[in-house]
Backbone as CSV, one residue per row, in Angstrom:
resi,resn,N_x,N_y,N_z,CA_x,CA_y,CA_z,C_x,C_y,C_z
1,MET,-51.884,28.862,109.155,-51.000,28.500,108.105,-49.406,29.418,108.006
2,ALA,-50.242,30.286,108.982,-48.861,31.900,108.759,-47.316,31.418,108.962
3,GLY,-46.590,31.676,108.390,-45.439,31.071,108.837,-45.114,29.236,107.654
4,HIS,-45.895,29.161,107.532,-45.764,27.982,106.435,-46.045,27.816,105.350
5,SER,-46.139,29.546,104.786,-45.561,29.483,103.371,-44.815,29.327,102.461
6,HIS,-45.375,28.716,101.350,-43.754,28.100,100.127,-44.301,29.004,98.741
7,TRP,-44.682,29.887,98.998,-44.719,30.850,98.062,-43.126,31.216,97.035
8,ALA,-42.374,31.649,97.855,-40.807,31.446,97.773,-40.414,30.497,96.724
9,GLY,-40.642,28.974,97.260,-40.185,28.086,96.475,-40.909,27.763,95.614
10,ILE,-42.228,27.827,95.610,-42.665,27.395,94.352,-42.612,28.360,93.693
11,LYS,-42.840,29.898,93.664,-42.062,30.832,92.436,-40.442,30.368,91.759
12,HIS,-39.692,29.766,92.750,-38.407,29.015,92.295,-37.928,28.259,91.651
13,LYS,-38.707,26.918,92.107,-39.329,25.887,91.266,-39.939,26.348,89.709
14,LYS,-40.862,27.112,89.609,-41.559,27.145,88.653,-40.435,28.179,87.549
15,ALA,-39.894,28.721,87.999,-39.053,29.301,86.877,-38.124,28.596,86.432
16,LEU,-37.632,27.439,87.219,-36.437,26.482,87.008,-37.252,25.708,85.654
17,ILE,-38.283,24.993,85.689,-39.060,24.736,84.649,-39.396,25.052,83.837
18,ASP,-40.128,26.570,84.014,-40.346,27.237,82.377,-39.404,27.475,81.925
19,SER,-38.178,27.145,82.125,-36.634,27.877,81.320,-36.758,26.263,80.319
20,LYS,-37.716,25.367,80.504,-37.438,24.084,79.798,-38.952,23.498,78.884
21,ARG,-39.200,24.298,78.358,-40.869,24.347,78.043,-40.986,22.870,77.488
22,SER,-40.446,22.224,76.527,-40.503,20.653,75.932,-40.462,19.834,77.374
23,LYS,-39.678,19.698,78.025,-39.459,19.097,79.368,-41.032,19.191,79.786
24,LEU,-41.358,20.655,80.534,-42.198,20.961,81.138,-43.501,20.334,80.280
25,TRP,-43.873,20.521,79.110,-44.962,19.911,78.001,-45.029,18.477,78.412
26,SER,-44.170,17.810,78.427,-43.877,16.176,78.835,-45.131,15.788,80.286
27,LYS,-44.287,16.701,81.036,-45.228,16.489,82.618,-46.322,16.774,82.286
28,LEU,-46.674,17.907,82.046,-48.407,18.290,81.982,-49.058,17.392,81.081
29,SER,-48.484,16.666,79.878,-49.380,15.617,79.250,-49.301,14.258,80.143
30,LYS,-48.540,13.894,80.654,-48.312,13.093,81.883,-49.295,13.341,82.841
31,ALA,-49.453,14.303,83.068,-51.028,14.659,84.251,-51.932,14.213,83.860
32,ILE,-52.208,14.826,82.783,-53.588,14.889,81.730,-54.137,13.215,81.591
33,ILE,-53.005,12.586,81.248,-52.836,11.176,80.842,-53.344,10.181,82.087
34,VAL,-52.884,10.769,83.031,-53.369,9.976,84.299,-54.523,10.554,85.166
35,ALA,-54.706,11.528,84.644,-56.122,12.504,85.502,-57.281,11.115,84.311
36,ALA,-56.991,11.594,83.029,-58.137,10.755,82.391,-57.889,9.228,82.634
37,LYS,-57.015,8.697,82.627,-56.849,7.433,82.994,-58.097,6.667,84.383
38,MET,-57.707,7.880,85.086,-58.512,7.217,86.310,-59.744,8.215,86.749
39,GLY,-60.219,9.017,85.606,-61.410,9.404,85.944,-62.212,9.807,84.633
40,GLY,-62.085,9.258,83.583,-62.648,9.648,82.495,-61.902,10.460,81.729
41,GLY,-62.172,10.571,80.050,-62.295,11.865,79.029,-63.097,12.857,79.338
42,ASP,-63.988,12.638,80.213,-64.955,14.239,79.921,-64.226,14.867,81.168
43,PRO,-64.003,16.337,80.995,-63.662,17.135,81.993,-64.492,17.804,82.855
44,ASP,-65.688,18.016,82.470,-67.328,18.320,83.257,-67.383,17.223,84.315
45,LYS,-67.642,16.184,83.945,-67.150,14.951,84.994,-65.992,14.361,85.440
46,ASN,-64.935,14.911,85.334,-63.809,14.625,86.231,-62.819,16.177,86.790
47,VAL,-63.240,16.312,87.867,-62.423,17.618,88.283,-60.884,17.093,88.066
48,ARG,-60.344,16.435,88.622,-58.750,16.378,88.404,-58.335,16.405,87.020
49,LEU,-58.900,15.973,85.503,-58.696,16.265,84.492,-58.865,17.978,84.268
50,ARG,-59.796,18.532,84.732,-60.234,19.889,84.465,-59.194,20.528,85.014
51,THR,-58.898,20.362,85.781,-57.912,21.009,86.366,-56.302,20.831,86.074
52,ALA,-56.381,19.777,85.633,-55.138,19.169,84.355,-54.962,19.974,83.549
53,ILE,-56.042,20.098,82.359,-56.559,21.146,81.378,-55.878,22.279,81.214
54,GLN,-56.690,22.837,82.257,-56.426,24.161,83.038,-54.936,24.815,83.104
55,ASP,-54.063,23.590,83.979,-52.848,24.063,84.032,-52.167,23.886,83.037
56,ALA,-52.517,23.203,81.870,-51.308,22.988,80.519,-52.105,23.872,79.955
57,LYS,-53.473,24.666,79.830,-53.245,25.864,78.759,-53.174,27.211,79.376
58,SER,-52.587,27.087,80.766,-52.028,28.134,81.327,-50.622,28.242,80.782
59,LEU,-49.970,27.154,80.683,-48.745,27.160,80.081,-48.110,26.757,78.567
60,SER,-49.352,27.191,77.927,-49.268,27.566,76.700,-49.090,25.762,75.981
61,LEU,-49.530,24.578,76.231,-49.553,23.364,75.913,-50.680,23.120,74.819
62,PRO,-50.021,22.948,73.815,-51.075,22.980,72.377,-52.316,22.290,72.627
63,LYS,-53.511,22.708,71.743,-55.090,21.905,72.216,-54.341,20.796,71.493
64,ASP,-53.837,20.136,70.608,-53.827,18.398,69.709,-52.910,18.274,70.849
65,ASN,-52.221,18.494,71.660,-51.032,17.803,72.511,-52.405,17.595,74.276
66,ILE,-53.035,18.378,74.113,-54.502,18.183,75.303,-54.962,16.783,74.720
67,GLU,-55.581,16.750,73.569,-56.186,16.155,72.961,-55.886,14.469,72.604
68,ARG,-54.642,14.405,72.437,-54.055,13.303,72.603,-53.660,12.929,74.098
69,ALA,-53.205,13.316,74.580,-52.965,13.098,75.848,-54.410,12.218,76.935
70,ILE,-55.717,13.237,76.716,-56.756,12.581,77.040,-57.102,11.615,76.573
71,LYS,-56.702,11.480,75.152,-56.983,10.240,74.729,-55.845,8.532,74.659
72,LYS,-54.846,9.543,75.097,-53.893,7.774,75.711,-54.324,7.677,76.916
73,GLY,-55.073,8.617,77.887,-55.425,8.227,79.230,-56.992,7.091,79.052
74,THR,-57.455,7.476,77.929,-58.574,6.679,77.955,-58.422,5.302,77.180
75,GLY,-57.766,5.541,76.420,-57.119,3.682,75.714,-57.174,4.215,73.992
76,GLU,-57.386,5.378,74.052,-58.138,5.149,72.326,-56.705,5.546,71.891
77,LEU,-55.669,5.944,72.631,-54.333,5.981,71.522,-53.190,5.360,72.438
78,ASP,-52.449,4.716,71.887,-51.029,4.105,72.453,-50.530,5.125,73.426
79,GLY,-49.654,4.319,74.581,-49.053,5.420,75.065,-49.661,5.836,76.598
80,GLY,-51.043,5.037,76.899,-51.425,5.478,78.250,-50.679,4.485,79.443
81,ASN,-49.257,4.459,79.236,-49.326,2.934,80.505,-48.391,3.843,81.239
82,VAL,-48.800,5.086,81.811,-48.341,6.284,83.099,-48.557,5.660,84.606
83,GLU,-48.070,5.543,85.449,-48.822,5.222,86.924,-47.896,6.631,87.787
84,GLU,-48.846,6.621,88.216,-48.401,7.710,89.706,-47.715,6.722,90.842
85,ALA,-46.075,7.147,91.522,-45.560,6.488,92.256,-45.161,7.879,93.515
86,LEU,-45.241,7.749,94.924,-44.618,8.790,95.307,-43.298,8.256,96.413
87,TYR,-42.364,9.355,96.092,-40.911,8.813,96.447,-40.515,9.460,97.609
88,GLU,-39.828,8.817,98.937,-39.980,10.024,100.072,-38.297,9.856,100.091
89,GLY,-38.060,10.237,100.765,-36.368,10.707,101.139,-35.921,11.905,101.663
90,TYR,-34.425,12.036,101.919,-33.960,13.359,103.360,-32.883,13.547,102.171
91,GLY,-32.799,14.440,102.251,-31.178,15.479,101.842,-30.393,15.346,102.940
92,PRO,-29.365,16.666,102.345,-28.715,16.872,103.603,-28.894,17.829,105.038
93,ALA,-28.463,17.109,106.482,-29.223,17.966,107.533,-30.810,16.866,107.682
94,GLY,-30.876,15.966,106.582,-32.060,15.483,107.117,-33.275,16.376,106.932
95,VAL,-33.071,17.098,105.817,-34.488,17.867,105.375,-35.156,16.541,104.670
96,ALA,-36.835,17.050,104.918,-37.325,15.478,104.330,-37.607,16.317,102.696
97,VAL,-37.539,15.609,101.896,-38.026,15.327,100.379,-39.173,14.099,100.157
98,LEU,-40.011,15.141,99.204,-41.045,14.156,98.491,-40.764,14.224,97.139
99,CYS,-40.868,13.578,96.619,-41.573,13.410,95.096,-42.450,12.495,95.144
100,ASP,-43.657,13.581,93.668,-45.090,12.990,92.946,-44.027,12.740,91.514
101,ILE,-44.199,11.437,91.598,-43.570,10.779,90.391,-44.660,10.564,88.959
102,MET,-44.814,10.791,87.932,-45.652,10.078,86.727,-44.539,9.176,85.978
103,THR,-44.794,7.734,86.289,-43.765,7.170,85.093,-44.306,5.762,84.311
104,ASP,-43.326,5.365,83.500,-44.335,4.552,82.247,-43.113,3.257,82.923
105,ASN,-42.184,3.667,83.860,-41.203,2.303,83.698,-39.953,2.520,85.293
106,ARG,-41.033,2.142,86.261,-40.546,2.092,87.725,-39.202,2.280,87.817
107,ASN,-39.132,0.586,87.198,-37.573,0.489,87.104,-36.840,1.432,86.533
108,ARG,-36.753,2.252,85.507,-35.893,2.847,85.460,-35.699,4.098,86.228
109,THR,-37.268,4.777,86.482,-37.387,5.744,87.228,-36.189,5.931,88.844
110,ALA,-36.600,4.857,88.974,-36.046,4.392,90.814,-34.945,4.490,90.963
111,PRO,-34.191,3.817,90.273,-32.575,4.155,90.324,-32.223,5.772,89.765
112,GLU,-32.490,5.669,89.182,-32.786,7.315,88.158,-32.297,8.589,89.761
113,VAL,-33.203,7.929,90.291,-33.951,9.268,91.597,-33.041,9.279,92.696
114,ARG,-32.782,7.792,92.985,-32.133,7.361,93.797,-30.464,7.854,93.902
115,LYS,-29.914,7.877,92.411,-28.963,8.290,92.099,-28.759,9.929,92.689
116,ILE,-29.638,10.611,92.144,-29.686,12.187,92.518,-29.719,12.146,93.850
117,PHE,-30.435,11.384,94.741,-30.215,11.757,96.021,-28.688,11.688,96.910
118,ASP,-28.619,10.428,96.162,-27.086,10.109,96.187,-25.982,11.042,96.008
119,VAL,-26.027,11.356,94.783,-24.547,12.499,93.953,-25.031,13.867,95.322
120,HIS,-26.281,14.364,95.920,-26.219,15.420,96.626,-26.550,15.486,97.749
121,GLY,-25.865,13.835,98.495,-25.562,14.018,100.016,-27.037,13.804,100.903
122,GLY,-27.882,13.005,100.098,-29.298,12.627,100.768,-29.458,10.777,100.232
123,ASN,-30.853,10.604,100.822,-30.710,8.936,100.941,-32.487,8.968,100.219
124,LEU,-32.398,8.218,99.374,-34.118,7.994,99.108,-34.615,6.606,100.085
125,GLY,-35.540,7.154,100.727,-35.874,6.309,102.026,-37.213,5.247,101.328
126,GLY,-38.013,4.559,102.730,-39.225,3.801,102.120,-40.361,4.244,102.536
127,THR,-41.136,3.664,101.932,-42.284,4.558,102.044,-43.295,4.762,103.637
128,GLY,-43.481,6.019,103.296,-43.752,6.311,104.749,-42.926,6.521,105.554
129,CYS,-41.488,7.005,105.066,-40.545,7.805,105.913,-40.676,9.287,106.445
130,VAL,-41.078,10.008,105.525,-41.494,11.184,105.578,-42.676,11.974,105.293
131,ALA,-43.160,11.285,104.658,-44.990,11.627,104.146,-45.672,11.895,105.181
132,TYR,-45.792,11.308,106.460,-46.474,12.254,107.497,-45.819,13.042,108.139
133,LEU,-45.013,14.023,107.076,-44.332,14.914,107.930,-45.163,16.398,107.413
134,PHE,-46.261,15.954,106.240,-46.602,16.490,105.477,-48.526,16.746,105.613
135,ASP,-49.044,17.834,104.959,-50.046,17.387,104.906,-50.558,18.226,103.087
136,ARG,-52.323,17.225,102.904,-52.052,17.816,100.869,-53.255,18.733,101.384
137,LYS,-52.474,19.863,100.430,-53.701,21.008,100.564,-53.836,21.996,99.146
138,GLY,-55.094,22.422,98.909,-54.939,22.987,97.780,-54.311,24.559,97.951
139,LEU,-54.021,24.806,96.871,-53.308,25.919,97.032,-54.241,26.924,95.801
140,VAL,-54.550,28.275,96.436,-54.425,29.216,95.078,-53.955,30.733,95.495
141,VAL,-53.070,31.036,94.702,-52.419,32.647,95.065,-53.020,33.699,94.071
142,VAL,-53.567,34.362,94.554,-53.929,35.865,93.762,-53.172,37.297,94.243
143,SER,-52.571,37.880,93.477,-51.643,39.149,93.686,-53.160,40.221,93.675
144,THR,-52.463,40.839,94.863,-53.867,42.159,95.555,-53.564,43.186,94.540
145,ASN,-52.757,43.075,93.660,-52.698,43.950,92.139,-53.830,43.836,91.583
146,GLU,-54.560,42.165,91.553,-55.711,41.923,90.984,-57.059,42.319,91.087
147,ALA,-57.119,42.601,92.693,-58.049,42.547,93.495,-57.952,43.528,94.403
148,GLY,-58.576,43.591,95.214,-58.849,43.995,96.564,-58.415,43.059,97.536
149,GLU,-57.976,43.223,98.725,-57.422,42.392,99.726,-58.972,42.119,99.957
150,ASP,-59.702,42.568,100.504,-61.321,42.570,101.012,-61.967,41.331,99.898
151,ARG,-61.944,41.930,98.701,-62.492,41.047,97.682,-62.236,39.961,97.828
152,ILE,-60.793,39.684,97.438,-60.272,37.888,97.151,-60.648,37.207,98.528
153,MET,-60.360,37.973,99.865,-61.001,37.184,101.056,-62.454,36.503,100.684
154,GLU,-63.279,37.629,100.539,-64.519,37.240,100.801,-65.055,36.265,99.629
155,ILE,-64.576,36.451,97.977,-64.621,35.016,97.137,-64.598,33.479,97.896
156,ALA,-62.786,33.958,98.534,-62.116,32.598,99.141,-63.427,31.983,99.917
157,MET,-63.897,32.807,101.172,-64.464,32.352,101.909,-66.346,32.086,101.493
158,GLU,-66.438,32.395,100.680,-67.864,32.416,99.979,-67.654,30.808,99.396
159,ALA,-66.031,30.388,98.292,-66.031,29.207,98.189,-65.450,27.786,99.015
160,ASP,-66.127,28.464,100.116,-65.297,27.167,101.025,-63.951,27.017,101.456
161,ALA,-63.267,28.065,101.434,-61.661,28.156,101.354,-61.489,27.728,102.980
162,GLN,-60.569,26.796,103.032,-60.210,26.419,104.691,-59.343,27.910,105.263
163,ASP,-58.585,28.581,104.592,-57.631,29.323,105.569,-57.055,30.449,104.309
164,VAL,-56.613,31.788,104.927,-56.018,32.682,103.975,-55.324,33.552,104.523
165,ASP,-54.194,33.426,103.834,-52.726,34.317,104.551,-52.650,35.531,103.342
166,VAL,-52.536,36.276,103.844,-51.774,37.334,103.107,-50.069,37.962,103.642
167,ILE,-49.480,37.899,102.192,-47.799,37.889,102.526,-47.605,38.464,101.189
168,ASP,-46.758,39.546,101.465,-45.792,40.328,100.257,-46.589,40.421,99.276
169,GLY,-47.966,41.417,99.707,-48.800,41.707,98.540,-49.601,40.317,97.692
170,ARG,-49.516,39.260,98.304,-50.300,38.297,97.708,-51.348,37.479,98.322
171,VAL,-52.306,37.324,98.023,-53.058,36.361,98.934,-53.368,34.811,99.024
172,GLU,-52.720,34.187,99.916,-52.508,32.446,99.475,-53.933,32.074,100.160
173,ILE,-54.552,31.172,99.697,-55.667,30.491,99.732,-55.611,29.177,100.053
174,PHE,-55.988,28.285,101.112,-55.556,26.862,101.357,-56.825,26.154,101.495
175,THR,-57.407,25.338,100.954,-58.417,24.523,101.025,-58.114,23.267,100.922
176,THR,-59.351,22.336,101.022,-58.267,20.869,100.878,-58.699,20.373,99.630
177,PRO,-57.684,19.240,99.194,-57.484,19.011,97.742,-58.753,18.878,96.959
178,ASP,-60.187,18.688,97.081,-61.200,17.883,96.678,-61.962,19.428,96.403
179,LEU,-61.801,20.395,96.905,-62.758,21.812,96.835,-61.405,22.694,96.219
180,LEU,-60.053,22.658,95.484,-59.114,23.306,94.947,-59.962,23.606,93.408
181,SER,-60.678,23.208,92.799,-61.860,23.553,91.736,-62.470,24.401,91.898
182,GLN,-62.997,24.124,93.148,-64.230,25.036,93.057,-63.644,26.520,93.609
183,VAL,-62.798,26.578,94.214,-62.454,27.911,94.920,-61.414,28.461,93.409
184,ALA,-60.638,27.717,92.856,-60.590,28.454,91.137,-61.064,28.647,90.581
185,GLY,-62.637,28.168,90.405,-63.504,28.860,89.701,-64.232,29.772,90.020
186,ALA,-63.908,29.567,91.330,-65.211,30.960,91.683,-64.340,32.344,91.439
187,PHE,-62.644,32.066,91.638,-61.829,33.375,90.931,-62.042,33.464,89.008
188,GLN,-62.312,32.243,88.936,-62.390,32.324,87.180,-63.581,33.080,86.883
189,ALA,-64.491,32.519,87.820,-66.112,33.425,87.691,-66.162,34.683,87.451
190,ALA,-65.291,35.777,88.728,-65.279,36.953,89.172,-64.047,37.540,88.264
191,GLU,-63.179,36.505,87.003,-62.335,37.110,86.277,-61.631,37.832,86.919
192,ILE,-60.823,37.203,87.893,-59.542,37.325,88.935,-58.690,36.224,88.174
193,PRO,-57.140,36.802,87.628,-56.546,36.075,87.365,-55.702,35.021,88.644
194,MET,-55.308,34.444,88.489,-54.573,33.582,89.702,-53.311,33.250,89.699
195,GLU,-52.488,33.233,90.301,-51.010,32.852,89.777,-50.440,31.560,90.140
196,VAL,-50.955,30.887,90.987,-50.855,29.460,91.200,-52.949,28.712,92.026
197,SER,-52.358,27.533,91.101,-54.113,27.155,91.661,-53.420,25.378,91.541
198,GLU,-53.246,24.774,92.675,-52.539,23.661,92.562,-52.771,22.674,93.865
199,VAL,-52.650,21.551,93.988,-52.164,20.586,95.366,-50.826,20.543,95.422
200,LEU,-50.700,21.003,96.854,-49.182,21.291,97.348,-49.201,19.903,98.444
201,ARG,-48.266,19.779,98.508,-47.652,19.093,99.986,-46.972,20.145,100.983
202,ILE,-47.757,20.053,102.046,-47.002,21.390,103.009,-46.585,20.557,104.041
203,PRO,-45.202,21.099,104.469,-44.983,20.560,105.936,-45.614,21.695,107.019
204,GLN,-45.820,20.130,107.917,-46.548,20.576,109.116,-45.559,21.716,110.125
205,THR,-43.881,21.473,110.146,-43.175,22.178,110.439,-42.102,22.618,109.435
206,THR,-41.151,23.281,109.759,-40.164,23.237,108.300,-38.333,23.596,108.807
207,VAL,-37.728,23.461,108.710,-36.611,23.320,109.095,-35.823,24.441,108.488
208,ASP,-34.778,24.973,109.287,-33.767,25.830,109.288,-32.249,25.003,109.045
209,VAL,-31.399,25.488,107.748,-30.288,25.169,107.662,-28.919,25.996,107.165
210,ASP,-27.918,26.121,107.236,-26.974,27.130,107.188,-26.483,27.193,105.625
211,GLU,-26.374,28.172,105.229,-26.403,28.433,104.104,-25.333,27.462,103.088
212,GLN,-23.868,26.766,103.952,-23.881,25.209,102.920,-24.556,24.737,102.736
213,THR,-25.284,24.218,103.359,-26.115,23.136,103.349,-27.228,23.175,102.373
214,ALA,-27.939,24.610,102.169,-29.103,24.832,101.936,-28.898,25.173,100.478
215,GLY,-27.622,25.312,99.926,-27.128,25.383,98.441,-26.975,23.675,97.998
216,THR,-26.763,23.277,98.956,-26.779,21.901,98.488,-28.084,21.333,98.460
217,VAL,-28.954,21.568,99.216,-30.263,21.181,99.240,-31.334,21.676,98.256
218,LEU,-30.812,23.069,97.710,-31.389,23.674,97.044,-31.075,22.716,95.216
219,LYS,-30.029,22.813,95.193,-29.065,22.284,94.166,-29.913,20.644,93.831
220,LEU,-30.123,19.830,95.117,-30.889,18.702,95.052,-32.369,18.886,94.850
221,LEU,-33.354,19.513,94.765,-34.399,19.916,94.231,-34.567,20.445,93.256
222,GLU,-33.210,20.920,92.773,-33.331,21.409,91.416,-33.445,20.514,90.325
223,THR,-32.346,19.446,90.745,-32.038,18.594,90.105,-33.074,17.329,90.080
224,LEU,-33.987,17.197,91.119,-35.089,16.869,90.796,-36.411,16.790,89.860
225,GLU,-36.590,18.054,90.340,-37.332,18.558,89.093,-37.475,18.822,87.704
226,ASP,-36.007,18.429,87.768,-35.514,18.365,86.131,-35.694,17.391,85.156
227,HIS,-35.732,16.091,86.309,-36.692,14.904,85.942,-37.478,14.470,85.421
228,ASP,-37.776,14.145,83.953,-38.445,13.865,83.510,-39.711,13.016,84.219
229,ASP,-39.347,12.194,85.205,-41.112,11.581,85.715,-41.335,11.843,87.079
230,VAL,-40.471,13.250,87.383,-40.741,14.120,88.727,-41.741,15.210,87.975
231,GLN,-42.990,15.238,88.873,-44.047,16.215,88.340,-44.107,17.335,89.690
232,LYS,-43.565,16.818,90.941,-43.584,18.344,92.001,-42.618,17.341,92.994
233,VAL,-41.684,18.134,93.285,-40.965,18.293,94.853,-41.315,19.210,96.214
234,SER,-41.949,18.161,96.704,-41.959,19.151,98.379,-41.185,18.770,99.167
235,THR,-40.785,19.756,100.288,-39.491,19.449,101.183,-40.001,20.673,102.491
236,ASN,-39.767,20.528,103.575,-39.735,20.882,104.726,-38.597,22.192,105.001
237,LEU,-37.788,22.098,104.321,-36.639,23.685,103.952,-37.847,24.793,104.171
238,ASN,-36.896,25.594,104.986,-37.794,26.510,105.263,-36.992,27.639,104.323
239,PHE,-38.366,27.691,103.607,-37.582,28.910,101.772,-37.744,30.293,102.412
240,ARG,-38.436,30.812,103.756,-38.482,31.871,104.018,-37.642,32.032,105.188
241,SER,-36.472,31.602,105.462,-35.252,31.861,106.129,-34.249,33.186,105.349
242,PRO,-33.551,33.679,105.903,-33.071,34.394,105.411,-32.028,34.029,104.321
243,THR,-31.069,32.438,105.158,-30.207,31.896,104.607,-30.874,31.560,103.647
244,VAL,-31.966,30.953,102.924,-32.607,30.264,101.928,-32.575,31.100,100.958
245,ALA,-33.701,32.451,101.153,-34.287,33.578,100.516,-33.015,34.325,99.852
246,ASN,-31.871,34.453,100.484,-30.454,34.875,99.776,-30.072,34.147,98.873
247,LEU,-30.314,32.843,98.750,-29.554,32.151,97.708,-30.727,32.329,96.539
248,ILE,-31.789,32.362,96.585,-32.741,31.919,95.907,-33.188,33.396,95.057
249,SER,-32.678,34.274,96.099,-33.361,35.896,95.439,-32.394,35.571,93.901
């Protein structure tokens, strides 16, 4: 996985979202609703729900909000008509873009997302047009300030992680999506804080662009992230290139 790290992009996008807490909480609640709807309201039996609740707690979603979202997902309260979708498209210079969507109205969401692509020099494509360029991976990121590099790697390997990279004082631990909870749980049991614990779409290869194009692509990603129904945005833009790194530093 060396060279395919998206920590810089993840950090950049999280900073954008964290500045808008109410919108962030809405997205966290939708993730809980969908998880409960698909696998039931017991987090001990529903790994996806357990992960969604952990994410929500780590970002200070109030307990009452979490409980309401679970009840909406299980049908105990109204408001659980939320479904998942994957929108695929291209940004400027053919940069691939994937949007993980959670919406209660696709007829509203699709035109709005299409317009965002159009305004920023891209286009929303059909199903399968770029998804094949990405692999779904679980990612846990732990700072070496929290524990020694060897200790972090030992815990990761014992929890059946697939791959481990050490980049810029952080250990990036990759796993299959279904084992993410297991790996994250191992660090929780060891009382070692994690900076990231989530399922991502990792590009098989990345694309370099010039500075002007990079600025336009970043604006497209930011605007998509800001949409109420967009949970995550993935791209094969090379965040580690000097061109992009300078723009997001």
